C-alpha positions as MATLAB code, in Angstrom:
seq = 'MLWFIVAGVLAGYLSARMAYCWESGTLAHIAVGIIGAYMGTAVFRLVGITSDSALGMIVIGALGASCALWLLRVIYEHSDF';
ca = [
     164.094 -154.786   57.704;
     164.512 -153.236   61.108;
     164.629 -149.754   59.522;
     161.503 -150.558   57.654;
     159.664 -151.305   60.952;
     161.085 -148.311   62.738;
     160.097 -146.170   59.733;
     156.599 -147.731   59.827;
     156.160 -147.026   63.530;
     157.209 -143.316   63.058;
     155.088 -143.126   59.923;
     152.005 -144.340   61.851;
     152.621 -141.817   64.551;
     153.101 -138.941   62.065;
     150.083 -139.873   59.951;
     147.843 -140.146   63.019;
     149.049 -136.589   63.975;
     148.401 -135.313   60.521;
     144.937 -136.852   60.230;
     143.953 -135.905   63.883;
     143.079 -139.617   64.448;
     143.781 -140.236   68.078;
     140.789 -142.376   68.949;
     142.304 -145.538   67.535;
     145.278 -146.561   69.717;
     148.962 -147.051   69.698;
     148.911 -150.550   68.291;
     146.508 -149.505   65.568;
     148.790 -146.589   64.683;
     151.799 -148.903   64.516;
     149.970 -151.424   62.422;
     148.733 -148.760   60.001;
     152.154 -147.223   59.892;
     153.906 -150.526   58.973;
     151.242 -151.319   56.333;
     151.245 -147.815   55.042;
     155.052 -147.755   54.867;
     154.936 -150.935   52.829;
     152.116 -149.558   50.566;
     153.900 -146.171   50.214;
     157.240 -147.857   49.287;
     155.502 -150.080   46.756;
     153.682 -147.204   45.121;
     156.721 -144.901   44.950;
     158.862 -147.762   43.471;
     156.134 -148.255   40.729;
     156.627 -144.552   39.723;
     160.470 -144.883   40.006;
     161.066 -143.022   43.348;
     163.162 -144.824   45.861;
     165.013 -143.810   49.004;
     167.781 -145.523   50.891;
     167.950 -142.971   53.688;
     166.094 -143.262   56.932;
     164.470 -139.823   56.501;
     163.215 -140.725   53.025;
     161.774 -143.983   54.266;
     159.932 -142.110   57.091;
     158.560 -139.569   54.603;
     157.432 -142.163   52.158;
     155.983 -144.318   54.924;
     154.193 -141.339   56.435;
     152.622 -140.539   53.062;
     151.615 -144.219   52.634;
     150.252 -144.495   56.191;
     148.287 -141.313   55.695;
     146.693 -142.805   52.515;
     145.962 -146.044   54.427;
     144.404 -144.003   57.292;
     142.264 -142.173   54.845;
     141.219 -145.328   53.131;
     140.237 -146.862   56.422;
     138.283 -143.857   57.361;
     136.361 -143.897   54.089;
     135.575 -147.579   54.381;
     134.509 -147.156   58.050;
     132.238 -144.123   57.398;
     130.530 -145.940   54.492;
     129.972 -149.240   56.219;
     127.580 -150.447   58.848;
     130.109 -151.280   61.527;
];
């Protein structure tokens, strides 16, 4: 569980760097990273790809967090917030 949280934090940082999304904040990046790591792991498990290594978890988490960041950006741009 601890590795999952650490991977989520690193994934949030990496996805924010990849998406050039620095206006959010550190806590938002951590939250998106943890949620994205969970989503990424779930999606990759559905297609039969798993990883037990820390690096694999970070890569899968970064991909999931990038998708979560993209989804949040799409929702935010098409809403009246």
